[in-house]
C-alpha positions, 0 to 999 in steps of 0.5 A: 466450492466450484467458484473457489476452485475456478478462482484458484485455478483460473489463468489469463493467457498472455502471449506465450505465458499466463497470468494468475487471475487472483494476482490480477484481481488482487492488484486491481483491488489494490489500485482501487484502494490507492485511488480511494486513499488519494481521495481520502475516502474510508472505503479505500481500506476494506477494498484494499483488504480484499486485494490483500487476501487475494494476493496472500494466496498468490505469494504463498506459492505452492502452499495452496497447491497452485502453480505460482512462479515462486514463494515470496515470504516477504510479499506474503507477510506484507499482505497479512501486515496490510490487513492488520494495519488496514483495520487500524487505519479503517477505524482511525479514518472512520472516527475522523470522518464522523467527527463534527465538521469533518467534511467530505474527506476522512483525514486531514493530510499533514507533514510528519515531524523531522523526528518522525521522518528520521525514525521512519528512515531508520526503521526501514533500514534496521527492519530490512537488516533484521528481516533479511536472515529471517526470510532467507531461512524461510526460503524466500526468493533472492535477493532476499534483502529486497523482499525484506525491504518491500515488507518494511517499506509497505508496513511504514507506508501503510501506517503513515497513510493511517496517520495522515502523513504526506510522506507515506507516498514517498515511502511507496516510491522507495518500495516500488523502486526495489519491488519492481525488479524483484517481482519481474525476476520472480515471474510475477509479471502482473504485480510487477507491472502494477508496481511500475504503475504505482510508482507513477501513481504514488508521485501523483498522490504525493502532490495531491496530498501536498496541495491538500496539506498546504490548503489546510495549513493556510486555512488555519492561519489567522490572516486568511480568516476562518474556514470550516473543515468542510470548506477546506475539504472541498478546496482540497 
């Protein structure tokens, strides 16, 4: 109990203000999960879940009686969504990793179909419009549409990662573009700076997966000769 009390109350002084320790730790776990995702390692999912649990307690604001800047229902809800989708992704990647000839990587990156891309874009816009009045009624921090946008984008990006779609990195970029100003204005500076860094990191991850998808695609072409999944994983 003493450890939990310390965890919920601990703050890190920075200049004339403070950072919430749980927020910092949650984002560190999130970054580690992103690195694991870029390398296509199964451990990325449980590490991400640990970070989601920490950030959930942060964005719920005064629900836990802690002195957090503001309550962001979209940000809190996306942590619950992350955990649910992460369980799906964790199971999917474990199955892929255990498949014969899977190699070192847990998933094979590939491009989504044009139809899937249109569905992702439409879902992002429609979901944002549908959730904005819901979050507004719950008292989420304005602009509420930005909170809804980050929620829907995070849902689609996490699902895309579970499916192995290379485009999921670009969805994260769209989330960061809106999420960074929202978090700065709400006073969640640790998360805002991490989102800013994620924006650069996700572009890197996109090109890493793009190259891996290209290698896998060329390895399946008859002209290039046979290549095992393990060889492809090493080359990626």
